[in-house]
MINU-313744 format. One record per residue (C-alpha): x, y, z; residue number from 1. Coordinates in pm, whole numbers, padded with zeros to 5 digits, m for minus. Example, Ala and Ser with C-alpha at 12.3 -4.5 7.8 and 13.67 -1.06 7.14 Angstrom:
! MINU-313744
<rec><east>01230</east><north>m00450</north><up>00780</up><marti>1</marti></rec>
<rec><east>01367</east><north>m00106</north><up>00714</up><marti>2</marti></rec>
//
This chain:
! MINU-313744
<rec><east>10780</east><north>07229</north><up>17589</up><marti>1</marti></rec>
<rec><east>10457</east><north>07094</north><up>17443</up><marti>2</marti></rec>
<rec><east>10150</east><north>07086</north><up>17665</up><marti>3</marti></rec>
<rec><east>09922</east><north>06923</north><up>17405</up><marti>4</marti></rec>
<rec><east>10026</east><north>06673</north><up>17138</up><marti>5</marti></rec>
<rec><east>09771</east><north>06536</north><up>16890</up><marti>6</marti></rec>
<rec><east>09873</east><north>06280</north><up>16628</up><marti>7</marti></rec>
<rec><east>09639</east><north>06139</north><up>16362</up><marti>8</marti></rec>
<rec><east>09334</east><north>06195</north><up>16583</up><marti>9</marti></rec>
<rec><east>09012</east><north>06042</north><up>16452</up><marti>10</marti></rec>
<rec><east>08668</east><north>06020</north><up>16607</up><marti>11</marti></rec>
<rec><east>08337</east><north>05891</north><up>16474</up><marti>12</marti></rec>
<rec><east>08013</east><north>05925</north><up>16669</up><marti>13</marti></rec>
<rec><east>07811</east><north>05604</north><up>16710</up><marti>14</marti></rec>
<rec><east>07568</east><north>05562</north><up>16423</up><marti>15</marti></rec>
<rec><east>07748</east><north>05811</north><up>16200</up><marti>16</marti></rec>
<rec><east>07888</east><north>05705</north><up>15863</up><marti>17</marti></rec>
<rec><east>08136</east><north>05995</north><up>15849</up><marti>18</marti></rec>
<rec><east>08408</east><north>06077</north><up>16104</up><marti>19</marti></rec>
<rec><east>08374</east><north>06406</north><up>16291</up><marti>20</marti></rec>
<rec><east>08753</east><north>06420</north><up>16316</up><marti>21</marti></rec>
<rec><east>08951</east><north>06260</north><up>16035</up><marti>22</marti></rec>
<rec><east>09325</east><north>06270</north><up>16102</up><marti>23</marti></rec>
<rec><east>09413</east><north>06573</north><up>16314</up><marti>24</marti></rec>
<rec><east>09777</east><north>06662</north><up>16387</up><marti>25</marti></rec>
<rec><east>09899</east><north>06956</north><up>16597</up><marti>26</marti></rec>
<rec><east>10081</east><north>07054</north><up>16914</up><marti>27</marti></rec>
<rec><east>10036</east><north>07338</north><up>17160</up><marti>28</marti></rec>
<rec><east>10333</east><north>07483</north><up>17344</up><marti>29</marti></rec>
<rec><east>10348</east><north>07596</north><up>17705</up><marti>30</marti></rec>
<rec><east>10239</east><north>07956</north><up>17747</up><marti>31</marti></rec>
<rec><east>10084</east><north>07969</north><up>17399</up><marti>32</marti></rec>
<rec><east>09739</east><north>08089</north><up>17295</up><marti>33</marti></rec>
<rec><east>09643</east><north>07844</north><up>17024</up><marti>34</marti></rec>
<rec><east>09344</east><north>07929</north><up>16805</up><marti>35</marti></rec>
<rec><east>09126</east><north>07650</north><up>16669</up><marti>36</marti></rec>
<rec><east>08911</east><north>07807</north><up>16399</up><marti>37</marti></rec>
<rec><east>08644</east><north>07676</north><up>16169</up><marti>38</marti></rec>
<rec><east>08273</east><north>07674</north><up>16090</up><marti>39</marti></rec>
<rec><east>08013</east><north>07471</north><up>16277</up><marti>40</marti></rec>
<rec><east>08052</east><north>07099</north><up>16207</up><marti>41</marti></rec>
<rec><east>08422</east><north>07122</north><up>16123</up><marti>42</marti></rec>
<rec><east>08532</east><north>06904</north><up>16417</up><marti>43</marti></rec>
<rec><east>08641</east><north>07177</north><up>16659</up><marti>44</marti></rec>
<rec><east>08411</east><north>07090</north><up>16949</up><marti>45</marti></rec>
<rec><east>08470</east><north>06715</north><up>16909</up><marti>46</marti></rec>
<rec><east>08846</east><north>06766</north><up>16926</up><marti>47</marti></rec>
<rec><east>08809</east><north>06984</north><up>17235</up><marti>48</marti></rec>
<rec><east>08585</east><north>06725</north><up>17404</up><marti>49</marti></rec>
<rec><east>08850</east><north>06459</north><up>17345</up><marti>50</marti></rec>
<rec><east>09116</east><north>06689</north><up>17491</up><marti>51</marti></rec>
<rec><east>08916</east><north>06764</north><up>17806</up><marti>52</marti></rec>
<rec><east>08822</east><north>06400</north><up>17857</up><marti>53</marti></rec>
<rec><east>08451</east><north>06417</north><up>17775</up><marti>54</marti></rec>
<rec><east>08486</east><north>06181</north><up>17477</up><marti>55</marti></rec>
<rec><east>08682</east><north>05855</north><up>17470</up><marti>56</marti></rec>
<rec><east>08725</east><north>05589</north><up>17206</up><marti>57</marti></rec>
<rec><east>08922</east><north>05803</north><up>16964</up><marti>58</marti></rec>
<rec><east>09176</east><north>05683</north><up>16711</up><marti>59</marti></rec>
<rec><east>09533</east><north>05811</north><up>16696</up><marti>60</marti></rec>
<rec><east>09699</east><north>05956</north><up>17004</up><marti>61</marti></rec>
<rec><east>09627</east><north>06253</north><up>17229</up><marti>62</marti></rec>
<rec><east>09844</east><north>06362</north><up>17518</up><marti>63</marti></rec>
<rec><east>09826</east><north>06652</north><up>17762</up><marti>64</marti></rec>
<rec><east>10139</east><north>06692</north><up>17973</up><marti>65</marti></rec>
<rec><east>10250</east><north>06355</north><up>17836</up><marti>66</marti></rec>
<rec><east>09937</east><north>06153</north><up>17923</up><marti>67</marti></rec>
<rec><east>09608</east><north>06075</north><up>17755</up><marti>68</marti></rec>
<rec><east>09335</east><north>06280</north><up>17929</up><marti>69</marti></rec>
<rec><east>09153</east><north>05956</north><up>18019</up><marti>70</marti></rec>
<rec><east>09462</east><north>05839</north><up>18213</up><marti>71</marti></rec>
<rec><east>09485</east><north>06145</north><up>18434</up><marti>72</marti></rec>
<rec><east>09189</east><north>06080</north><up>18659</up><marti>73</marti></rec>
<rec><east>09026</east><north>06355</north><up>18866</up><marti>74</marti></rec>
<rec><east>09356</east><north>06541</north><up>18915</up><marti>75</marti></rec>
<rec><east>09328</east><north>06648</north><up>18553</up><marti>76</marti></rec>
<rec><east>09040</east><north>06881</north><up>18633</up><marti>77</marti></rec>
<rec><east>09246</east><north>07066</north><up>18892</up><marti>78</marti></rec>
<rec><east>09489</east><north>07158</north><up>18614</up><marti>79</marti></rec>
<rec><east>09248</east><north>07258</north><up>18337</up><marti>80</marti></rec>
<rec><east>08971</east><north>07515</north><up>18316</up><marti>81</marti></rec>
<rec><east>08687</east><north>07501</north><up>18063</up><marti>82</marti></rec>
<rec><east>08456</east><north>07777</north><up>17944</up><marti>83</marti></rec>
<rec><east>08177</east><north>07647</north><up>17721</up><marti>84</marti></rec>
<rec><east>08005</east><north>07842</north><up>17443</up><marti>85</marti></rec>
<rec><east>07662</east><north>07772</north><up>17590</up><marti>86</marti></rec>
<rec><east>07636</east><north>07882</north><up>17954</up><marti>87</marti></rec>
<rec><east>07591</east><north>07590</north><up>18193</up><marti>88</marti></rec>
<rec><east>07519</east><north>07740</north><up>18533</up><marti>89</marti></rec>
<rec><east>07283</east><north>07677</north><up>18822</up><marti>90</marti></rec>
<rec><east>07012</east><north>07929</north><up>18740</up><marti>91</marti></rec>
<rec><east>06846</east><north>07922</north><up>19084</up><marti>92</marti></rec>
<rec><east>07174</east><north>08015</north><up>19252</up><marti>93</marti></rec>
<rec><east>07326</east><north>08361</north><up>19256</up><marti>94</marti></rec>
<rec><east>07648</east><north>08439</north><up>19068</up><marti>95</marti></rec>
<rec><east>07848</east><north>08425</north><up>19392</up><marti>96</marti></rec>
<rec><east>07681</east><north>08101</north><up>19502</up><marti>97</marti></rec>
<rec><east>07768</east><north>07943</north><up>19166</up><marti>98</marti></rec>
<rec><east>08135</east><north>08036</north><up>19203</up><marti>99</marti></rec>
<rec><east>08153</east><north>07922</north><up>19567</up><marti>100</marti></rec>
<rec><east>07987</east><north>07591</north><up>19478</up><marti>101</marti></rec>
<rec><east>08241</east><north>07518</north><up>19204</up><marti>102</marti></rec>
<rec><east>08526</east><north>07635</north><up>19428</up><marti>103</marti></rec>
<rec><east>08419</east><north>07374</north><up>19684</up><marti>104</marti></rec>
<rec><east>08413</east><north>07105</north><up>19412</up><marti>105</marti></rec>
<rec><east>08772</east><north>07183</north><up>19316</up><marti>106</marti></rec>
<rec><east>08895</east><north>07196</north><up>19672</up><marti>107</marti></rec>
<rec><east>09220</east><north>07357</north><up>19774</up><marti>108</marti></rec>
<rec><east>09306</east><north>07721</north><up>19720</up><marti>109</marti></rec>
<rec><east>09101</east><north>07918</north><up>19466</up><marti>110</marti></rec>
<rec><east>09096</east><north>08275</north><up>19347</up><marti>111</marti></rec>
<rec><east>08868</east><north>08525</north><up>19521</up><marti>112</marti></rec>
<rec><east>08521</east><north>08495</north><up>19358</up><marti>113</marti></rec>
<rec><east>08433</east><north>08857</north><up>19435</up><marti>114</marti></rec>
<rec><east>08754</east><north>08980</north><up>19277</up><marti>115</marti></rec>
<rec><east>08682</east><north>08780</north><up>18961</up><marti>116</marti></rec>
<rec><east>08326</east><north>08912</north><up>18950</up><marti>117</marti></rec>
<rec><east>08464</east><north>09263</north><up>18982</up><marti>118</marti></rec>
<rec><east>08705</east><north>09210</north><up>18692</up><marti>119</marti></rec>
<rec><east>08420</east><north>09128</north><up>18452</up><marti>120</marti></rec>
<rec><east>08184</east><north>09394</north><up>18584</up><marti>121</marti></rec>
<rec><east>07954</east><north>09159</north><up>18774</up><marti>122</marti></rec>
<rec><east>08032</east><north>09245</north><up>19136</up><marti>123</marti></rec>
<rec><east>07713</east><north>09449</north><up>19173</up><marti>124</marti></rec>
<rec><east>07523</east><north>09139</north><up>19057</up><marti>125</marti></rec>
<rec><east>07702</east><north>08894</north><up>19287</up><marti>126</marti></rec>
<rec><east>07382</east><north>08822</north><up>19480</up><marti>127</marti></rec>
<rec><east>07150</east><north>08815</north><up>19178</up><marti>128</marti></rec>
<rec><east>07011</east><north>08480</north><up>19066</up><marti>129</marti></rec>
<rec><east>07163</east><north>08365</north><up>18738</up><marti>130</marti></rec>
<rec><east>06813</east><north>08313</north><up>18596</up><marti>131</marti></rec>
<rec><east>06789</east><north>08693</north><up>18574</up><marti>132</marti></rec>
<rec><east>07121</east><north>08728</north><up>18388</up><marti>133</marti></rec>
<rec><east>07140</east><north>08813</north><up>18019</up><marti>134</marti></rec>
<rec><east>07337</east><north>08578</north><up>17793</up><marti>135</marti></rec>
<rec><east>07634</east><north>08816</north><up>17800</up><marti>136</marti></rec>
<rec><east>07635</east><north>08821</north><up>18180</up><marti>137</marti></rec>
<rec><east>07617</east><north>08441</north><up>18189</up><marti>138</marti></rec>
<rec><east>07906</east><north>08417</north><up>17942</up><marti>139</marti></rec>
<rec><east>08121</east><north>08638</north><up>18164</up><marti>140</marti></rec>
<rec><east>08032</east><north>08424</north><up>18466</up><marti>141</marti></rec>
<rec><east>08116</east><north>08101</north><up>18283</up><marti>142</marti></rec>
<rec><east>08447</east><north>08254</north><up>18178</up><marti>143</marti></rec>
<rec><east>08558</east><north>08348</north><up>18529</up><marti>144</marti></rec>
<rec><east>08439</east><north>08013</north><up>18660</up><marti>145</marti></rec>
<rec><east>08706</east><north>07858</north><up>18434</up><marti>146</marti></rec>
<rec><east>08969</east><north>08078</north><up>18604</up><marti>147</marti></rec>
<rec><east>08846</east><north>08015</north><up>18958</up><marti>148</marti></rec>
<rec><east>09088</east><north>07735</north><up>19051</up><marti>149</marti></rec>
<rec><east>09384</east><north>07898</north><up>18871</up><marti>150</marti></rec>
<rec><east>09437</east><north>07619</north><up>18612</up><marti>151</marti></rec>
<rec><east>09751</east><north>07580</north><up>18403</up><marti>152</marti></rec>
<rec><east>09558</east><north>07510</north><up>18081</up><marti>153</marti></rec>
<rec><east>09241</east><north>07687</north><up>17967</up><marti>154</marti></rec>
<rec><east>08996</east><north>07558</north><up>17708</up><marti>155</marti></rec>
<rec><east>08789</east><north>07855</north><up>17595</up><marti>156</marti></rec>
<rec><east>08500</east><north>07796</north><up>17354</up><marti>157</marti></rec>
<rec><east>08380</east><north>08124</north><up>17196</up><marti>158</marti></rec>
<rec><east>08462</east><north>08328</north><up>17510</up><marti>159</marti></rec>
<rec><east>08341</east><north>08659</north><up>17359</up><marti>160</marti></rec>
<rec><east>08015</east><north>08522</north><up>17213</up><marti>161</marti></rec>
<rec><east>07718</east><north>08741</north><up>17304</up><marti>162</marti></rec>
<rec><east>07935</east><north>09017</north><up>17451</up><marti>163</marti></rec>
<rec><east>07927</east><north>09383</north><up>17357</up><marti>164</marti></rec>
<rec><east>08261</east><north>09534</north><up>17244</up><marti>165</marti></rec>
<rec><east>08348</east><north>09675</north><up>17588</up><marti>166</marti></rec>
<rec><east>08295</east><north>09345</north><up>17772</up><marti>167</marti></rec>
<rec><east>08461</east><north>09149</north><up>17491</up><marti>168</marti></rec>
<rec><east>08767</east><north>09372</north><up>17540</up><marti>169</marti></rec>
<rec><east>08769</east><north>09294</north><up>17912</up><marti>170</marti></rec>
<rec><east>08762</east><north>08918</north><up>17845</up><marti>171</marti></rec>
<rec><east>09035</east><north>08943</north><up>17581</up><marti>172</marti></rec>
<rec><east>09257</east><north>09141</north><up>17818</up><marti>173</marti></rec>
<rec><east>09203</east><north>08880</north><up>18089</up><marti>174</marti></rec>
<rec><east>09300</east><north>08602</north><up>17846</up><marti>175</marti></rec>
<rec><east>09619</east><north>08790</north><up>17760</up><marti>176</marti></rec>
<rec><east>09685</east><north>08837</north><up>18132</up><marti>177</marti></rec>
<rec><east>09659</east><north>08460</north><up>18183</up><marti>178</marti></rec>
<rec><east>09913</east><north>08408</north><up>17905</up><marti>179</marti></rec>
<rec><east>10144</east><north>08661</north><up>18073</up><marti>180</marti></rec>
<rec><east>10121</east><north>08447</north><up>18389</up><marti>181</marti></rec>
<rec><east>10248</east><north>08147</north><up>18190</up><marti>182</marti></rec>
<rec><east>09914</east><north>07979</north><up>18130</up><marti>183</marti></rec>
<rec><east>09837</east><north>07790</north><up>17808</up><marti>184</marti></rec>
<rec><east>09514</east><north>07866</north><up>17623</up><marti>185</marti></rec>
<rec><east>09329</east><north>07651</north><up>17367</up><marti>186</marti></rec>
<rec><east>09083</east><north>07892</north><up>17204</up><marti>187</marti></rec>
<rec><east>08801</east><north>07752</north><up>16992</up><marti>188</marti></rec>
<rec><east>08627</east><north>08018</north><up>16785</up><marti>189</marti></rec>
<rec><east>08494</east><north>08124</north><up>16448</up><marti>190</marti></rec>
<rec><east>08573</east><north>08490</north><up>16522</up><marti>191</marti></rec>
<rec><east>08878</east><north>08570</north><up>16309</up><marti>192</marti></rec>
<rec><east>08921</east><north>08915</north><up>16465</up><marti>193</marti></rec>
<rec><east>08935</east><north>08767</north><up>16815</up><marti>194</marti></rec>
<rec><east>09183</east><north>08502</north><up>16702</up><marti>195</marti></rec>
<rec><east>09406</east><north>08758</north><up>16534</up><marti>196</marti></rec>
<rec><east>09416</east><north>08973</north><up>16847</up><marti>197</marti></rec>
<rec><east>09493</east><north>08690</north><up>17088</up><marti>198</marti></rec>
<rec><east>09657</east><north>08391</north><up>16923</up><marti>199</marti></rec>
<rec><east>10022</east><north>08304</north><up>16878</up><marti>200</marti></rec>
<rec><east>09918</east><north>08046</north><up>16618</up><marti>201</marti></rec>
<rec><east>09593</east><north>07949</north><up>16452</up><marti>202</marti></rec>
<rec><east>09471</east><north>07624</north><up>16297</up><marti>203</marti></rec>
<rec><east>09197</east><north>07640</north><up>16035</up><marti>204</marti></rec>
<rec><east>08976</east><north>07333</north><up>16061</up><marti>205</marti></rec>
<rec><east>08748</east><north>07199</north><up>15787</up><marti>206</marti></rec>
<rec><east>08588</east><north>06857</north><up>15742</up><marti>207</marti></rec>
<rec><east>08761</east><north>06714</north><up>16047</up><marti>208</marti></rec>
<rec><east>09113</east><north>06809</north><up>15936</up><marti>209</marti></rec>
<rec><east>09353</east><north>07099</north><up>15974</up><marti>210</marti></rec>
<rec><east>09372</east><north>07284</north><up>15643</up><marti>211</marti></rec>
<rec><east>09619</east><north>07557</north><up>15745</up><marti>212</marti></rec>
<rec><east>09837</east><north>07611</north><up>16052</up><marti>213</marti></rec>
<rec><east>10065</east><north>07904</north><up>16138</up><marti>214</marti></rec>
<rec><east>10095</east><north>08244</north><up>16301</up><marti>215</marti></rec>
<rec><east>09838</east><north>08502</north><up>16190</up><marti>216</marti></rec>
<rec><east>10118</east><north>08731</north><up>16072</up><marti>217</marti></rec>
<rec><east>10292</east><north>08469</north><up>15859</up><marti>218</marti></rec>
<rec><east>09969</east><north>08337</north><up>15711</up><marti>219</marti></rec>
<rec><east>09860</east><north>08685</north><up>15604</up><marti>220</marti></rec>
<rec><east>10205</east><north>08779</north><up>15477</up><marti>221</marti></rec>
<rec><east>10239</east><north>08469</north><up>15259</up><marti>222</marti></rec>
<rec><east>09904</east><north>08535</north><up>15090</up><marti>223</marti></rec>
<rec><east>09914</east><north>08913</north><up>15066</up><marti>224</marti></rec>
<rec><east>09940</east><north>09115</north><up>14748</up><marti>225</marti></rec>
<rec><east>10242</east><north>09344</north><up>14750</up><marti>226</marti></rec>
<rec><east>10033</east><north>09648</north><up>14671</up><marti>227</marti></rec>
<rec><east>09951</east><north>09980</north><up>14836</up><marti>228</marti></rec>
<rec><east>09602</east><north>10118</north><up>14775</up><marti>229</marti></rec>
<rec><east>09577</east><north>10498</north><up>14789</up><marti>230</marti></rec>
<rec><east>09230</east><north>10653</north><up>14820</up><marti>231</marti></rec>
<rec><east>09161</east><north>11013</north><up>14721</up><marti>232</marti></rec>
<rec><east>08861</east><north>11215</north><up>14596</up><marti>233</marti></rec>
<rec><east>08633</east><north>10914</north><up>14628</up><marti>234</marti></rec>
<rec><east>08852</east><north>10695</north><up>14408</up><marti>235</marti></rec>
<rec><east>09157</east><north>10475</north><up>14461</up><marti>236</marti></rec>
<rec><east>09469</east><north>10356</north><up>14285</up><marti>237</marti></rec>
<rec><east>09697</east><north>10058</north><up>14350</up><marti>238</marti></rec>
<rec><east>10076</east><north>10084</north><up>14340</up><marti>239</marti></rec>
<rec><east>10334</east><north>09802</north><up>14359</up><marti>240</marti></rec>
<rec><east>10495</east><north>09799</north><up>14703</up><marti>241</marti></rec>
<rec><east>10835</east><north>09716</north><up>14553</up><marti>242</marti></rec>
<rec><east>10990</east><north>10034</north><up>14414</up><marti>243</marti></rec>
<rec><east>10721</east><north>10253</north><up>14569</up><marti>244</marti></rec>
<rec><east>10970</east><north>10516</north><up>14688</up><marti>245</marti></rec>
<rec><east>11083</east><north>10590</north><up>14330</up><marti>246</marti></rec>
<rec><east>10741</east><north>10563</north><up>14163</up><marti>247</marti></rec>
<rec><east>10689</east><north>10898</north><up>13988</up><marti>248</marti></rec>
<rec><east>10310</east><north>10859</north><up>13963</up><marti>249</marti></rec>
<rec><east>10288</east><north>10781</north><up>14335</up><marti>250</marti></rec>
<rec><east>10501</east><north>11084</north><up>14423</up><marti>251</marti></rec>
<rec><east>10290</east><north>11311</north><up>14199</up><marti>252</marti></rec>
<rec><east>09975</east><north>11183</north><up>14366</up><marti>253</marti></rec>
<rec><east>10115</east><north>11266</north><up>14711</up><marti>254</marti></rec>
<rec><east>10208</east><north>11616</north><up>14597</up><marti>255</marti></rec>
<rec><east>09888</east><north>11705</north><up>14418</up><marti>256</marti></rec>
<rec><east>09603</east><north>11519</north><up>14589</up><marti>257</marti></rec>
<rec><east>09449</east><north>11517</north><up>14936</up><marti>258</marti></rec>
<rec><east>09507</east><north>11155</north><up>15039</up><marti>259</marti></rec>
<rec><east>09219</east><north>11003</north><up>15234</up><marti>260</marti></rec>
<rec><east>09362</east><north>10660</north><up>15317</up><marti>261</marti></rec>
<rec><east>09666</east><north>10449</north><up>15230</up><marti>262</marti></rec>
<rec><east>09674</east><north>10073</north><up>15302</up><marti>263</marti></rec>
<rec><east>09887</east><north>09774</north><up>15211</up><marti>264</marti></rec>
<rec><east>09672</east><north>09501</north><up>15058</up><marti>265</marti></rec>
<rec><east>09732</east><north>09221</north><up>15305</up><marti>266</marti></rec>
<rec><east>09506</east><north>08919</north><up>15313</up><marti>267</marti></rec>
<rec><east>09264</east><north>08878</north><up>15602</up><marti>268</marti></rec>
<rec><east>09232</east><north>08555</north><up>15798</up><marti>269</marti></rec>
<rec><east>08884</east><north>08520</north><up>15646</up><marti>270</marti></rec>
<rec><east>09035</east><north>08538</north><up>15297</up><marti>271</marti></rec>
<rec><east>09294</east><north>08275</north><up>15388</up><marti>272</marti></rec>
<rec><east>09032</east><north>08041</north><up>15531</up><marti>273</marti></rec>
<rec><east>08817</east><north>08062</north><up>15218</up><marti>274</marti></rec>
<rec><east>09121</east><north>08007</north><up>14997</up><marti>275</marti></rec>
<rec><east>09239</east><north>07707</north><up>15197</up><marti>276</marti></rec>
<rec><east>08904</east><north>07534</north><up>15243</up><marti>277</marti></rec>
<rec><east>08675</east><north>07670</north><up>14975</up><marti>278</marti></rec>
<rec><east>08423</east><north>07757</north><up>15247</up><marti>279</marti></rec>
<rec><east>08319</east><north>08071</north><up>15430</up><marti>280</marti></rec>
<rec><east>08349</east><north>08085</north><up>15807</up><marti>281</marti></rec>
<rec><east>07978</east><north>08062</north><up>15894</up><marti>282</marti></rec>
//
């Protein structure tokens, strides 16, 4: 079942001659982590703002659970959670006070703020004012704030931005745990490695349109060279993957050389993005 359906979405900011979104088409299934990838200015954030109801006046059609976000009313924000790339917290309040304040805004049952703080390594800072937090600490707090009311659909904008590898791993594992609980995740990022780890499907966005859409595995497989690169003694040699088992030169190399590395030459998501759009992901 589709949670999000977008058909021929267009949006132009007032005073702009060019549309920020120029004919977007995609759907997101229930329980899917959907990656929305592209450089700054590609239309990612505009599309997300339309989906979460911050922008109206778009062309085409957008539906979330069968209704335009603008038609949902305030109930919509009980069902979605949003984590922004730039932290937007009350800096004079402590981490715990921030979470309790937003829990009160949502009303109803929420997850335990202290438990969430503990999961991202912030429990010892629960009573520290956010003004004293580093960017990485603020990013972790913004992330768990999006989980606080246990929403069915998460919009995550660069959730690992500013995090060291250990804390980025914690956030990624929590995102995968939400998927395992049946939640749907719309992940906006320019981090190909993060997208490859987490996403069921990815959409590459450029100039307000989707240039490529598919699973990371299929996209890489379709554009990969069927070669194996063998490194030895500071040099390397490529062998065709087809017929490799009977390749006499390959077998001789295995017998006579100390092999350092051996890798199939699959395309990276970065390579695919550049090929599809003619632009680097910066």
